[in-house]
VMD Tcl script that builds the backbone (N, CA, C; Angstrom):
set m [mol new atoms 348]
animate dup $m
set s [atomselect $m all]
$s set {name element resname resid chain x y z} {
  {N N MET 1 A 0.849 -1.171 0.000}
  {CA C MET 1 A 0.000 0.000 0.000}
  {C C MET 1 A 0.888 1.225 0.000}
  {N N ASP 2 A 0.498 2.183 -0.764}
  {CA C ASP 2 A 1.216 3.439 -0.853}
  {C C ASP 2 A 1.156 4.158 0.493}
  {N N GLY 3 A 2.294 4.688 0.931}
  {CA C GLY 3 A 2.360 5.349 2.230}
  {C C GLY 3 A 1.455 6.562 2.341}
  {N N VAL 4 A 1.347 7.330 1.263}
  {CA C VAL 4 A 0.508 8.528 1.284}
  {C C VAL 4 A -0.967 8.138 1.397}
  {N N LEU 5 A -1.375 7.131 0.634}
  {CA C LEU 5 A -2.765 6.673 0.704}
  {C C LEU 5 A -3.091 6.136 2.094}
  {N N PHE 6 A -2.156 5.382 2.681}
  {CA C PHE 6 A -2.401 4.877 4.033}
  {C C PHE 6 A -2.547 6.029 5.024}
  {N N GLN 7 A -1.725 7.065 4.886}
  {CA C GLN 7 A -1.826 8.213 5.791}
  {C C GLN 7 A -3.186 8.895 5.669}
  {N N VAL 8 A -3.696 9.020 4.447}
  {CA C VAL 8 A -5.007 9.649 4.241}
  {C C VAL 8 A -6.106 8.809 4.889}
  {N N LEU 9 A -6.080 7.496 4.633}
  {CA C LEU 9 A -7.113 6.621 5.193}
  {C C LEU 9 A -7.016 6.541 6.715}
  {N N SER 10 A -5.796 6.400 7.231}
  {CA C SER 10 A -5.655 6.283 8.687}
  {C C SER 10 A -6.040 7.581 9.387}
  {N N SER 11 A -5.721 8.726 8.783}
  {CA C SER 11 A -6.129 9.984 9.425}
  {C C SER 11 A -7.649 10.127 9.415}
  {N N GLY 12 A -8.316 9.638 8.368}
  {CA C GLY 12 A -9.780 9.669 8.344}
  {C C GLY 12 A -10.389 8.793 9.422}
  {N N VAL 13 A -9.830 7.597 9.596}
  {CA C VAL 13 A -10.329 6.683 10.635}
  {C C VAL 13 A -10.090 7.273 12.016}
  {N N LEU 14 A -8.881 7.780 12.260}
  {CA C LEU 14 A -8.565 8.332 13.581}
  {C C LEU 14 A -9.361 9.601 13.864}
  {N N GLU 15 A -9.655 10.395 12.834}
  {CA C GLU 15 A -10.496 11.583 13.012}
  {C C GLU 15 A -11.915 11.183 13.405}
  {N N TYR 16 A -12.432 10.132 12.788}
  {CA C TYR 16 A -13.760 9.634 13.151}
  {C C TYR 16 A -13.775 9.187 14.613}
  {N N LEU 17 A -12.771 8.416 15.014}
  {CA C LEU 17 A -12.715 7.945 16.403}
  {C C LEU 17 A -12.578 9.112 17.376}
  {N N ARG 18 A -11.813 10.139 16.989}
  {CA C ARG 18 A -11.671 11.323 17.834}
  {C C ARG 18 A -13.016 12.027 17.974}
  {N N GLY 19 A -13.781 12.108 16.882}
  {CA C GLY 19 A -15.106 12.728 16.935}
  {C C GLY 19 A -16.060 11.969 17.827}
  {N N VAL 20 A -16.005 10.649 17.772}
  {CA C VAL 20 A -16.857 9.832 18.646}
  {C C VAL 20 A -16.463 10.050 20.100}
  {N N GLU 21 A -15.167 10.089 20.342}
  {CA C GLU 21 A -14.682 10.252 21.713}
  {C C GLU 21 A -15.054 11.623 22.285}
  {N N GLU 22 A -14.995 12.645 21.465}
  {CA C GLU 22 A -15.287 14.001 21.942}
  {C C GLU 22 A -16.778 14.321 21.944}
  {N N GLY 23 A -17.596 13.438 21.433}
  {CA C GLY 23 A -19.035 13.665 21.447}
  {C C GLY 23 A -19.591 14.163 20.140}
  {N N ALA 24 A -18.762 14.714 19.270}
  {CA C ALA 24 A -19.141 15.155 17.924}
  {C C ALA 24 A -20.328 16.100 17.898}
  {N N GLY 25 A -20.579 16.815 18.976}
  {CA C GLY 25 A -21.668 17.791 18.971}
  {C C GLY 25 A -21.793 18.477 20.314}
  {N N PRO 26 A -22.165 19.773 20.319}
  {CA C PRO 26 A -22.260 20.497 21.587}
  {C C PRO 26 A -23.467 20.087 22.423}
  {N N ASP 27 A -24.510 19.538 21.799}
  {CA C ASP 27 A -25.718 19.213 22.550}
  {C C ASP 27 A -25.650 17.847 23.221}
  {N N ARG 28 A -24.603 17.087 22.965}
  {CA C ARG 28 A -24.494 15.753 23.567}
  {C C ARG 28 A -23.706 15.834 24.867}
  {N N GLY 29 A -24.087 15.022 25.798}
  {CA C GLY 29 A -23.389 14.973 27.077}
  {C C GLY 29 A -22.134 14.119 26.977}
  {N N PRO 30 A -21.557 13.812 28.118}
  {CA C PRO 30 A -20.367 12.963 28.100}
  {C C PRO 30 A -20.707 11.571 27.572}
  {N N GLU 31 A -19.756 10.994 26.871}
  {CA C GLU 31 A -19.972 9.667 26.291}
  {C C GLU 31 A -19.994 8.607 27.386}
  {N N PRO 32 A -20.815 7.584 27.225}
  {CA C PRO 32 A -20.815 6.482 28.187}
  {C C PRO 32 A -19.454 5.778 28.184}
  {N N PRO 33 A -19.086 5.186 29.299}
  {CA C PRO 33 A -17.782 4.520 29.375}
  {C C PRO 33 A -17.610 3.419 28.330}
  {N N GLU 34 A -18.704 2.790 27.915}
  {CA C GLU 34 A -18.598 1.722 26.918}
  {C C GLU 34 A -18.114 2.263 25.577}
  {N N VAL 35 A -18.574 3.455 25.209}
  {CA C VAL 35 A -18.153 4.056 23.947}
  {C C VAL 35 A -16.668 4.386 24.007}
  {N N LEU 36 A -16.236 4.951 25.128}
  {CA C LEU 36 A -14.816 5.270 25.274}
  {C C LEU 36 A -13.962 4.008 25.246}
  {N N ARG 37 A -14.467 2.948 25.832}
  {CA C ARG 37 A -13.746 1.674 25.816}
  {C C ARG 37 A -13.645 1.125 24.390}
  {N N LEU 38 A -14.733 1.225 23.625}
  {CA C LEU 38 A -14.708 0.762 22.231}
  {C C LEU 38 A -13.741 1.582 21.377}
  {N N VAL 39 A -13.715 2.892 21.577}
  {CA C VAL 39 A -12.779 3.740 20.836}
  {C C VAL 39 A -11.346 3.351 21.173}
  {N N ALA 40 A -11.057 3.142 22.447}
  {CA C ALA 40 A -9.703 2.742 22.852}
  {C C ALA 40 A -9.332 1.380 22.277}
  {N N ALA 41 A -10.291 0.462 22.240}
  {CA C ALA 41 A -10.018 -0.865 21.678}
  {C C ALA 41 A -9.734 -0.776 20.185}
  {N N TRP 42 A -10.515 0.027 19.451}
  {CA C TRP 42 A -10.260 0.187 18.020}
  {C C TRP 42 A -8.894 0.805 17.778}
  {N N ARG 43 A -8.534 1.805 18.564}
  {CA C ARG 43 A -7.209 2.426 18.391}
  {C C ARG 43 A -6.090 1.426 18.642}
  {N N ALA 44 A -6.226 0.614 19.681}
  {CA C ALA 44 A -5.197 -0.391 19.974}
  {C C ALA 44 A -5.116 -1.429 18.858}
  {N N LEU 45 A -6.258 -1.870 18.371}
  {CA C LEU 45 A -6.284 -2.855 17.286}
  {C C LEU 45 A -5.649 -2.295 16.019}
  {N N LEU 46 A -5.986 -1.070 15.674}
  {CA C LEU 46 A -5.418 -0.456 14.476}
  {C C LEU 46 A -3.924 -0.201 14.634}
  {N N ARG 47 A -3.501 0.148 15.829}
  {CA C ARG 47 A -2.076 0.383 16.076}
  {C C ARG 47 A -1.266 -0.895 15.869}
  {N N THR 48 A -1.809 -2.035 16.298}
  {CA C THR 48 A -1.069 -3.289 16.136}
  {C C THR 48 A -1.071 -3.768 14.693}
  {N N HIS 49 A -2.016 -3.292 13.877}
  {CA C HIS 49 A -2.101 -3.720 12.480}
  {C C HIS 49 A -1.560 -2.675 11.510}
  {N N GLU 50 A -0.741 -1.743 11.981}
  {CA C GLU 50 A -0.148 -0.762 11.071}
  {C C GLU 50 A 0.819 -1.470 10.131}
  {N N PRO 51 A 0.903 -1.021 8.875}
  {CA C PRO 51 A 1.792 -1.689 7.919}
  {C C PRO 51 A 3.259 -1.410 8.208}
  {N N ASP 52 A 4.112 -2.354 7.749}
  {CA C ASP 52 A 5.552 -2.182 7.897}
  {C C ASP 52 A 6.079 -1.307 6.761}
  {N N GLY 53 A 7.386 -1.258 6.605}
  {CA C GLY 53 A 7.996 -0.436 5.565}
  {C C GLY 53 A 7.606 -0.847 4.161}
  {N N ALA 54 A 7.267 -2.129 3.970}
  {CA C ALA 54 A 6.861 -2.625 2.650}
  {C C ALA 54 A 5.371 -2.434 2.405}
  {N N GLY 55 A 4.634 -1.916 3.397}
  {CA C GLY 55 A 3.207 -1.678 3.229}
  {C C GLY 55 A 2.331 -2.861 3.583}
  {N N ARG 56 A 2.901 -3.879 4.218}
  {CA C ARG 56 A 2.123 -5.067 4.596}
  {C C ARG 56 A 1.893 -5.081 6.101}
  {N N CYS 57 A 0.756 -5.609 6.488}
  {CA C CYS 57 A 0.422 -5.715 7.905}
  {C C CYS 57 A 1.392 -6.683 8.572}
  {N N VAL 58 A 2.020 -6.233 9.633}
  {CA C VAL 58 A 3.001 -7.063 10.331}
  {C C VAL 58 A 2.314 -8.229 11.029}
  {N N VAL 59 A 1.163 -8.003 11.620}
  {CA C VAL 59 A 0.464 -9.039 12.376}
  {C C VAL 59 A -0.118 -10.098 11.447}
  {N N CYS 60 A -0.853 -9.684 10.432}
  {CA C CYS 60 A -1.506 -10.645 9.538}
  {C C CYS 60 A -0.490 -11.456 8.748}
  {N N GLY 61 A 0.551 -10.831 8.246}
  {CA C GLY 61 A 1.572 -11.553 7.502}
  {C C GLY 61 A 2.338 -12.508 8.388}
  {N N HIS 62 A 2.639 -12.092 9.613}
  {CA C HIS 62 A 3.372 -12.943 10.551}
  {C C HIS 62 A 2.548 -14.163 10.922}
  {N N ALA 63 A 1.257 -13.987 11.132}
  {CA C ALA 63 A 0.403 -15.115 11.525}
  {C C ALA 63 A 0.343 -16.153 10.419}
  {N N ARG 64 A 0.281 -15.730 9.175}
  {CA C ARG 64 A 0.231 -16.674 8.073}
  {C C ARG 64 A 1.525 -17.469 7.995}
  {N N ARG 65 A 2.667 -16.803 8.120}
  {CA C ARG 65 A 3.954 -17.505 8.061}
  {C C ARG 65 A 4.109 -18.443 9.243}
  {N N TRP 66 A 3.617 -18.022 10.411}
  {CA C TRP 66 A 3.763 -18.846 11.597}
  {C C TRP 66 A 2.913 -20.105 11.487}
  {N N LEU 67 A 1.701 -19.966 10.958}
  {CA C LEU 67 A 0.804 -21.115 10.859}
  {C C LEU 67 A 1.142 -22.050 9.708}
  {N N PHE 68 A 1.468 -21.490 8.549}
  {CA C PHE 68 A 1.590 -22.298 7.345}
  {C C PHE 68 A 2.998 -22.366 6.772}
  {N N GLY 69 A 3.938 -21.669 7.357}
  {CA C GLY 69 A 5.285 -21.649 6.801}
  {C C GLY 69 A 5.381 -20.633 5.677}
  {N N PRO 70 A 6.546 -20.568 5.029}
  {CA C PRO 70 A 6.705 -19.586 3.957}
  {C C PRO 70 A 5.795 -19.891 2.776}
  {N N ARG 71 A 5.511 -18.880 2.007}
  {CA C ARG 71 A 4.661 -19.059 0.825}
  {C C ARG 71 A 5.351 -19.984 -0.168}
  {N N PRO 72 A 4.606 -20.909 -0.763}
  {CA C PRO 72 A 5.216 -21.803 -1.742}
  {C C PRO 72 A 5.586 -21.051 -3.013}
  {N N ALA 73 A 6.672 -21.489 -3.647}
  {CA C ALA 73 A 7.114 -20.851 -4.885}
  {C C ALA 73 A 6.301 -21.338 -6.072}
  {N N GLY 74 A 5.586 -22.409 -5.926}
  {CA C GLY 74 A 4.788 -22.959 -7.006}
  {C C GLY 74 A 4.675 -24.462 -6.834}
  {N N CYS 75 A 3.916 -25.083 -7.670}
  {CA C CYS 75 A 3.709 -26.526 -7.582}
  {C C CYS 75 A 4.933 -27.247 -8.123}
  {N N ARG 76 A 5.489 -28.167 -7.349}
  {CA C ARG 76 A 6.677 -28.890 -7.794}
  {C C ARG 76 A 6.380 -30.360 -8.068}
  {N N SER 77 A 5.120 -30.742 -8.035}
  {CA C SER 77 A 4.779 -32.141 -8.283}
  {C C SER 77 A 4.819 -32.426 -9.782}
  {N N PRO 78 A 5.009 -33.692 -10.185}
  {CA C PRO 78 A 5.067 -34.014 -11.612}
  {C C PRO 78 A 3.777 -33.703 -12.357}
  {N N SER 79 A 2.670 -33.613 -11.655}
  {CA C SER 79 A 1.394 -33.385 -12.336}
  {C C SER 79 A 1.173 -31.925 -12.707}
  {N N TRP 80 A 2.133 -31.051 -12.412}
  {CA C TRP 80 A 1.916 -29.633 -12.702}
  {C C TRP 80 A 1.768 -29.377 -14.185}
  {N N ARG 81 A 2.302 -30.242 -15.042}
  {CA C ARG 81 A 2.193 -30.053 -16.489}
  {C C ARG 81 A 0.761 -30.261 -16.983}
  {N N LEU 82 A -0.064 -30.879 -16.163}
  {CA C LEU 82 A -1.447 -31.129 -16.559}
  {C C LEU 82 A -2.286 -29.855 -16.563}
  {N N PHE 83 A -1.842 -28.853 -15.841}
  {CA C PHE 83 A -2.621 -27.625 -15.718}
  {C C PHE 83 A -2.186 -26.626 -16.781}
  {N N ALA 84 A -3.102 -26.304 -17.679}
  {CA C ALA 84 A -2.787 -25.334 -18.731}
  {C C ALA 84 A -2.643 -23.953 -18.115}
  {N N GLY 85 A -1.670 -23.233 -18.566}
  {CA C GLY 85 A -1.463 -21.878 -18.077}
  {C C GLY 85 A -0.918 -21.807 -16.667}
  {N N TRP 86 A -0.237 -22.845 -16.221}
  {CA C TRP 86 A 0.301 -22.861 -14.869}
  {C C TRP 86 A 1.352 -21.786 -14.710}
  {N N ARG 87 A 1.276 -21.078 -13.614}
  {CA C ARG 87 A 2.291 -20.083 -13.266}
  {C C ARG 87 A 2.593 -20.217 -11.791}
  {N N PRO 88 A 3.807 -19.904 -11.384}
  {CA C PRO 88 A 4.103 -19.940 -9.950}
  {C C PRO 88 A 3.240 -18.930 -9.202}
  {N N ILE 89 A 3.006 -19.200 -7.944}
  {CA C ILE 89 A 2.217 -18.288 -7.114}
  {C C ILE 89 A 3.008 -17.000 -6.936}
  {N N GLU 90 A 2.357 -15.884 -7.213}
  {CA C GLU 90 A 3.015 -14.592 -7.085}
  {C C GLU 90 A 2.603 -13.941 -5.777}
  {N N ARG 91 A 3.489 -13.165 -5.248}
  {CA C ARG 91 A 3.180 -12.444 -4.020}
  {C C ARG 91 A 2.215 -11.314 -4.342}
  {N N ARG 92 A 1.158 -11.220 -3.560}
  {CA C ARG 92 A 0.166 -10.168 -3.769}
  {C C ARG 92 A 0.777 -8.811 -3.488}
  {N N PRO 93 A 0.306 -7.784 -4.194}
  {CA C PRO 93 A 0.780 -6.450 -3.849}
  {C C PRO 93 A 0.284 -6.071 -2.458}
  {N N ALA 94 A 1.043 -5.240 -1.800}
  {CA C ALA 94 A 0.673 -4.827 -0.447}
  {C C ALA 94 A -0.641 -4.054 -0.486}
  {N N GLY 95 A -1.469 -4.273 0.501}
  {CA C GLY 95 A -2.746 -3.576 0.600}
  {C C GLY 95 A -3.173 -3.517 2.050}
  {N N LEU 96 A -4.320 -2.957 2.285}
  {CA C LEU 96 A -4.833 -2.886 3.649}
  {C C LEU 96 A -5.226 -4.274 4.127}
  {N N CYS 97 A -4.874 -4.599 5.358}
  {CA C CYS 97 A -5.335 -5.861 5.926}
  {C C CYS 97 A -6.828 -5.718 6.241}
  {N N THR 98 A -7.457 -6.814 6.570}
  {CA C THR 98 A -8.909 -6.789 6.771}
  {C C THR 98 A -9.324 -5.891 7.933}
  {N N VAL 99 A -8.487 -5.755 8.945}
  {CA C VAL 99 A -8.821 -4.873 10.073}
  {C C VAL 99 A -8.954 -3.433 9.580}
  {N N TRP 100 A -7.985 -2.972 8.783}
  {CA C TRP 100 A -8.041 -1.612 8.254}
  {C C TRP 100 A -9.147 -1.467 7.216}
  {N N GLN 101 A -9.412 -2.513 6.427}
  {CA C GLN 101 A -10.499 -2.448 5.448}
  {C C GLN 101 A -11.840 -2.231 6.138}
  {N N ILE 102 A -12.064 -2.938 7.243}
  {CA C ILE 102 A -13.316 -2.784 7.986}
  {C C ILE 102 A -13.401 -1.391 8.603}
  {N N ALA 103 A -12.299 -0.909 9.173}
  {CA C ALA 103 A -12.301 0.423 9.783}
  {C C ALA 103 A -12.599 1.496 8.742}
  {N N VAL 104 A -11.965 1.407 7.576}
  {CA C VAL 104 A -12.217 2.391 6.518}
  {C C VAL 104 A -13.657 2.274 6.028}
  {N N GLY 105 A -14.141 1.049 5.873}
  {CA C GLY 105 A -15.501 0.843 5.388}
  {C C GLY 105 A -16.562 1.409 6.313}
  {N N TYR 106 A -16.362 1.292 7.608}
  {CA C TYR 106 A -17.379 1.751 8.559}
  {C C TYR 106 A -17.157 3.176 9.052}
  {N N PHE 107 A -15.902 3.632 9.105}
  {CA C PHE 107 A -15.625 4.921 9.731}
  {C C PHE 107 A -15.337 6.040 8.740}
  {N N VAL 108 A -14.963 5.716 7.508}
  {CA C VAL 108 A -14.588 6.754 6.551}
  {C C VAL 108 A -15.593 6.856 5.414}
  {N N ARG 109 A -15.959 5.730 4.833}
  {CA C ARG 109 A -16.900 5.759 3.712}
  {C C ARG 109 A -18.288 6.148 4.189}
  {N N LYS 110 A -19.034 6.783 3.304}
  {CA C LYS 110 A -20.415 7.142 3.626}
  {C C LYS 110 A -21.276 5.904 3.429}
  {N N LEU 111 A -22.028 5.540 4.441}
  {CA C LEU 111 A -22.905 4.381 4.349}
  {C C LEU 111 A -24.107 4.710 3.479}
  {N N PRO 112 A -24.676 3.705 2.813}
  {CA C PRO 112 A -25.866 3.953 1.985}
  {C C PRO 112 A -27.017 4.491 2.828}
  {N N ASP 113 A -27.930 5.196 2.172}
  {CA C ASP 113 A -29.102 5.741 2.873}
  {C C ASP 113 A -29.897 4.623 3.524}
  {N N GLY 114 A -30.342 4.861 4.723}
  {CA C GLY 114 A -31.141 3.878 5.443}
  {C C GLY 114 A -30.322 2.931 6.295}
  {N N VAL 115 A -28.993 2.993 6.198}
  {CA C VAL 115 A -28.139 2.126 7.016}
  {C C VAL 115 A -27.620 2.950 8.175}
  {N N ALA 116 A -27.863 2.473 9.379}
  {CA C ALA 116 A -27.431 3.216 10.568}
  {C C ALA 116 A -26.033 2.830 10.963}
}
mol reanalyze $m
mol bondsrecalc $m
mol representation Tube
mol addrep $m
């Protein structure tokens, strides 16, 4: 993921959380402790899933390597010739992990009309 794009998305998510924490309006009273706890939990979760220098989530990538070992370079069995158009598995380009995708989807994007 491009560093500039990540900064734009992360600042939008953190601005939303800051607005929720501050009440986002003069007519609202202090937020219930549960809301503050949820905001703190989201911030901690997002902090642990920040991308590394290559733009990949350190937690999600580490868990995959820990559980399944390194990514395979491709099929090495003799039957690989049976598959037309066979190519070795390529590394996906860096992108937002699912934690950040959900945060951007719910906190930054405008939800469709009628969805609370």
